[in-house]
C-alpha positions in Angstrom: 184.7 275.9 -52.4 188.0 277.9 -52.6 187.2 279.4 -49.3 186.9 275.6 -47.7 190.2 274.7 -49.1 191.6 277.6 -47.5 189.9 277.0 -44.3 191.0 273.0 -43.8 195.0 274.6 -45.2 195.5 277.5 -43.1 193.9 276.6 -39.7 194.1 273.5 -36.8 190.8 272.0 -38.0 192.7 270.5 -41.2 195.1 268.5 -39.8 192.9 267.7 -37.2 190.4 266.3 -39.5 192.5 264.3 -41.9 193.9 262.9 -38.6 190.4 261.7 -37.5 190.1 260.3 -41.3 192.8 258.0 -40.9 192.4 256.9 -37.3 188.7 255.7 -38.7 189.6 254.5 -42.1 188.6 251.1 -43.0 191.1 248.3 -42.1 193.3 250.1 -39.7 191.5 248.7 -36.9 191.9 244.6 -39.0 195.4 245.5 -39.2 196.0 246.4 -35.9 194.0 243.0 -34.4 196.0 241.3 -37.2 199.5 241.7 -35.4 199.8 240.3 -32.1 199.3 242.9 -29.4 203.1 243.7 -27.6 202.1 242.7 -24.6 201.2 239.0 -25.3 204.6 238.4 -26.6 206.6 236.4 -24.0 210.8 235.7 -23.5 210.9 232.6 -25.3 209.1 234.3 -28.7 212.6 235.5 -29.1 214.7 232.5 -29.4 216.3 232.0 -32.9 218.8 233.3 -35.2 217.8 236.5 -37.4 219.6 237.6 -40.4 219.8 241.7 -41.3 218.0 242.9 -44.2 218.0 246.4 -43.5 220.3 247.0 -46.4 222.0 249.9 -47.6 219.1 251.9 -47.2 219.7 251.5 -43.1 223.2 251.3 -43.0 223.3 254.8 -44.4 221.1 256.3 -41.8 223.5 254.8 -39.4 226.1 256.2 -40.8 224.5 259.6 -41.6 223.9 259.6 -37.6 227.2 259.4 -36.9 228.7 261.7 -38.8 226.0 263.9 -37.3 227.5 263.8 -33.9 231.3 263.7 -35.2 230.4 266.8 -36.9 229.7 268.7 -33.7 232.8 267.6 -32.0 236.0 269.1 -31.5 238.1 268.7 -35.0 241.4 267.2 -33.5 238.9 264.1 -32.3 236.6 263.5 -35.2 238.4 260.9 -36.9 239.1 258.9 -34.1 235.5 259.4 -32.8 234.0 258.5 -36.5 236.1 255.1 -36.4 235.3 254.5 -32.6 231.2 255.0 -33.5 231.1 253.3 -37.0 232.5 249.9 -35.4 229.0 249.2 -33.4 227.1 251.0 -36.0 227.8 248.4 -38.6 225.0 246.3 -39.0 226.1 242.5 -38.2 225.1 240.1 -40.5 223.5 237.7 -38.1 222.2 237.8 -34.4 221.4 235.0 -32.5 219.1 235.1 -29.0 219.0 232.0 -26.9 216.3 231.7 -24.1 216.9 228.8 -21.9 214.2 229.5 -18.5 215.3 232.9 -17.6 218.8 233.0 -18.9 219.0 234.7 -22.5 222.5 234.1 -24.5 222.9 236.9 -27.4 225.8 236.8 -30.2 226.3 239.3 -32.9 225.8 243.0 -31.8 227.7 242.8 -28.6 231.6 242.1 -29.5 232.8 238.8 -30.7 231.6 236.4 -28.0 228.3 235.5 -27.0 227.1 237.0 -23.2 224.6 235.0 -21.3 222.3 236.8 -18.9 219.8 236.4 -16.3 216.5 238.4 -17.8 215.4 240.8 -15.2 218.6 239.8 -13.0 221.2 241.5 -12.1 224.2 243.1 -14.9 227.2 241.1 -15.3 231.1 242.4 -16.3 232.1 241.9 -19.2 235.3 242.4 -21.6 234.5 244.1 -25.2 236.5 243.5 -28.2 238.3 247.1 -27.4 239.6 245.4 -24.0 237.5 247.7 -21.7 235.1 246.2 -19.2 231.6 246.7 -19.4 228.6 246.2 -17.4 225.5 244.0 -19.6 221.8 243.9 -18.0 218.7 242.7 -19.7 214.7 243.5 -19.2 212.0 242.2 -20.3 209.5 245.4 -20.5 206.1 245.4 -22.5 207.1 242.7 -24.7 210.7 244.0 -25.7 214.0 242.9 -24.5 215.8 246.0 -23.4 219.7 245.8 -23.0 221.7 248.3 -21.5 225.5 248.4 -21.9 226.9 250.7 -19.5 230.5 251.4 -20.1 233.0 254.3 -18.5 231.8 256.7 -19.9 229.0 255.4 -22.0 225.3 253.8 -21.5 224.2 252.1 -25.1 220.4 251.0 -24.5 219.1 248.5 -27.5 215.4 247.4 -27.3 214.8 244.5 -29.5 211.0 243.8 -30.6 209.5 241.4 -32.8 206.9 242.4 -35.0 203.9 240.9 -36.9 204.3 237.1 -36.2 207.3 237.6 -35.2 209.6 236.8 -38.0 211.0 240.1 -38.2 213.0 241.7 -35.4 214.2 245.5 -34.9 216.7 246.5 -33.0 216.3 250.0 -31.9 220.3 251.3 -30.7 220.9 254.8 -28.4 224.3 255.4 -27.2 225.2 258.3 -24.8 228.3 260.1 -23.8 229.0 263.4 -22.0 230.5 264.4 -25.5 228.5 263.9 -27.5 225.5 266.5 -27.8 222.9 264.4 -28.4 222.4 260.5 -28.3 223.3 258.4 -31.2 220.8 256.0 -32.8 220.1 254.0 -35.4 217.9 251.0 -35.8 218.5 247.7 -38.1 215.8 245.2 -39.3 216.3 241.3 -38.9 214.8 238.3 -40.5 214.1 235.0 -38.4 216.5 232.4 -40.0 
């Protein structure tokens, strides 16, 4: 028995065998069948108002991601960079998505104002809370809304996905900037109000 334990823990077979057990475990297929496929989602499914439910845990992770980015910047700009990056990484209490045909109006998470976009259409220019002009667009891909915001040197991508029965909205945000050693990534969870 000791040889068998050693073999499974110190070879490639052990992790492979454990993975096969997890994949073929009873009930895993049933759970997958119960959730609608992402491809089955329509744009209209996103229509609604959502309240932040990620709590302190998700917020702390977002701020920790900011701190990791800031630590790799020049010490002269760290304070300003932290302040600038904490603004978009602070969860909004509520976000609203209104869908009318191929138009999407989104409020919360894009500044003080709502923005109306044509889904899979050309981007629009809008003025952010900082007074700068940004270009925003939205696409519907594989059951998710993919919002892209391009600034002078930065690009923000927000992937909005509905989970389970459509009552929960997950938003994954990625911010890229040439001064950052890696993209800033964080996730927030919302529940349909």
